[in-house]
C-alpha positions as CSV (number, residue, x, y, z in Angstrom):
1,X,-27.2,-36.9,43.9
2,X,-26.2,-33.7,45.7
3,X,-23.1,-33.3,43.5
4,X,-25.1,-33.7,40.3
5,X,-27.6,-31.1,41.4
6,X,-24.8,-28.7,42.4
7,X,-23.0,-29.3,39.1
8,X,-26.2,-28.6,37.1
9,X,-26.9,-25.4,39.0
10,X,-23.3,-24.3,38.4
11,X,-23.4,-25.0,34.7
12,X,-26.7,-23.1,34.3
13,X,-25.4,-20.1,36.2
14,X,-22.1,-19.9,34.2
15,X,-23.8,-20.4,30.9
16,X,-26.0,-17.3,31.6
17,X,-23.0,-15.1,32.0
18,X,-21.7,-13.6,28.7
19,X,-18.4,-11.9,28.4
20,X,-18.4,-8.1,28.0
21,X,-18.1,-7.2,24.4
22,X,-15.3,-4.8,23.3
23,X,-16.1,-1.5,21.6
24,X,-14.4,-2.9,18.4
25,X,-16.6,-6.0,18.5
26,X,-19.7,-3.9,18.8
27,X,-18.6,-1.5,16.0
28,X,-17.9,-4.5,13.8
29,X,-21.3,-6.0,14.6
30,X,-22.9,-2.7,13.6
31,X,-20.9,-2.4,10.3
32,X,-21.5,-6.0,9.3
33,X,-25.3,-5.8,10.0
34,X,-26.1,-2.2,9.1
35,X,-29.2,-3.2,7.2
36,X,-30.6,-5.1,10.2
37,X,-30.0,-2.1,12.4
38,X,-31.7,0.2,9.9
39,X,-34.7,-2.2,9.7
40,X,-34.8,-2.4,13.5
41,X,-34.9,1.4,13.8
42,X,-37.6,1.8,11.2
43,X,-39.8,-0.9,12.7
44,X,-39.3,0.1,16.4
45,X,-39.9,3.8,15.7
46,X,-43.0,3.0,13.7
47,X,-44.4,0.9,16.6
48,X,-43.3,3.4,19.2
49,X,-44.9,6.3,17.4
50,X,-48.2,4.4,17.0
51,X,-48.4,4.1,20.8
52,X,-48.6,7.8,21.3
53,X,-46.6,7.5,24.5
54,X,-43.4,9.3,25.6
55,X,-41.7,5.9,26.4
56,X,-42.6,2.4,25.4
57,X,-40.8,-1.0,25.7
58,X,-41.1,-2.9,22.4
59,X,-42.1,-6.6,22.7
60,X,-45.7,-6.9,23.9
61,X,-47.6,-7.9,20.7
62,X,-46.9,-10.7,18.3
63,X,-45.6,-8.2,15.7
64,X,-43.3,-6.7,18.3
65,X,-42.0,-10.1,19.3
66,X,-40.9,-10.5,15.6
67,X,-38.9,-7.2,16.0
68,X,-37.3,-8.5,19.2
69,X,-36.4,-11.8,17.4
70,X,-34.7,-9.7,14.7
71,X,-32.9,-7.7,17.4
72,X,-31.7,-11.0,18.9
73,X,-29.9,-11.8,15.7
74,X,-27.5,-9.0,16.4
75,X,-27.3,-9.7,20.2
76,X,-29.7,-6.9,21.3
77,X,-31.5,-7.9,24.5
78,X,-34.5,-5.5,24.1
79,X,-35.6,-2.2,22.7
80,X,-36.8,0.9,24.6
81,X,-38.5,3.6,22.6
82,X,-38.6,7.2,23.8
83,X,-39.7,10.5,22.2
84,X,-37.2,13.4,22.6
85,X,-38.1,16.7,21.0
86,X,-40.6,15.0,18.7
87,X,-38.0,12.5,17.5
88,X,-37.9,8.7,18.0
89,X,-34.9,7.6,20.1
90,X,-34.0,4.0,20.8
91,X,-32.0,2.3,23.5
92,X,-31.0,-1.3,22.7
93,X,-29.0,-3.0,25.5
94,X,-26.5,-5.6,24.6
95,X,-24.8,-6.2,27.9
96,X,-25.7,-5.5,31.5
97,X,-23.8,-6.2,34.7
98,X,-24.7,-5.6,38.3
99,X,-22.0,-6.2,40.8
100,X,-22.8,-5.2,44.4
101,X,-23.4,-1.5,44.3
102,X,-22.3,-0.9,40.7
103,X,-24.1,-1.3,37.4
104,X,-22.7,-1.2,33.9
105,X,-24.9,-1.1,30.8
106,X,-23.7,-1.2,27.2
107,X,-26.2,-0.3,24.5
108,X,-26.6,0.6,20.9
109,X,-28.6,3.9,20.7
110,X,-30.4,5.5,17.8
111,X,-31.0,9.3,17.6
112,X,-29.4,9.5,21.0
113,X,-29.6,13.2,22.2
114,X,-26.5,12.5,24.3
115,X,-24.4,12.1,21.1
116,X,-24.5,15.8,20.5
117,X,-23.8,16.8,24.2
118,X,-20.1,16.9,25.0
119,X,-20.2,18.3,28.6
120,X,-19.7,15.5,31.1
121,X,-19.6,12.8,28.4
122,X,-16.5,11.2,27.0
123,X,-16.6,10.8,23.2
124,X,-13.9,8.4,22.1
125,X,-13.5,6.7,18.8
126,X,-11.4,3.8,19.8
127,X,-11.8,3.7,23.6
128,X,-11.5,0.3,25.3
129,X,-14.6,-0.5,27.2
130,X,-12.5,-2.2,29.8
131,X,-10.3,0.9,30.3
132,X,-13.4,3.1,30.5
133,X,-15.0,0.9,33.2
134,X,-11.8,0.9,35.3
135,X,-11.6,4.7,35.3
136,X,-14.6,5.5,37.5
137,X,-13.6,2.7,39.9
138,X,-10.1,4.2,40.2
139,X,-11.3,7.7,40.5
140,X,-14.3,6.8,42.8
141,X,-16.8,8.3,40.5
142,X,-20.5,7.7,41.1
143,X,-21.5,7.8,37.4
144,X,-19.7,8.0,34.1
145,X,-20.9,7.7,30.4
146,X,-19.0,6.9,27.3
147,X,-20.4,7.6,23.8
148,X,-18.7,6.0,20.7
149,X,-20.3,7.3,17.5
150,X,-21.0,4.7,14.8
151,X,-22.7,6.9,12.3
152,X,-24.8,10.1,12.1
153,X,-27.7,8.5,14.0
154,X,-26.1,5.5,15.8
155,X,-23.7,5.2,18.8
156,X,-22.6,2.8,21.4
157,X,-23.1,4.0,25.0
158,X,-21.5,2.6,28.1
159,X,-22.9,3.8,31.4
160,X,-21.3,3.1,34.7
161,X,-23.4,3.9,37.9
162,X,-22.5,3.3,41.5
163,X,-25.3,3.5,44.1
164,X,-24.4,5.8,47.0
């Protein structure tokens, strides 16, 4: 009986872990589903703007749950709306890992103000996410961000943070 319980817990724990997507996989997902991403941005910005708040997490109402279900079709785990300089910006996480005192978050971003700021942010067209994540660990950095532009308004961001 104990072995069965232990085996069940192990299977459930392992099935919850998804492998880290590569930047090429994320870019391909975006290209192949461009219309879905456009629809998500339109709907999420419309909902966020209607809230008249600086930040808002999409998903509370029934209509918003339909938006989250659409996001799930392209492996997006949630949508966070934020207003920056009067513009709708969206952060859509696809992978999150917390390991001890480090956290890595990979997201699609829409109208990301970071995309236009080069200081302190690596902008790489074909960077390997694995290589990027190893860099701060090797150099003992407390925080590092990678931006990979996908289009004029979209990018992939990878943020690595180490708690001090």
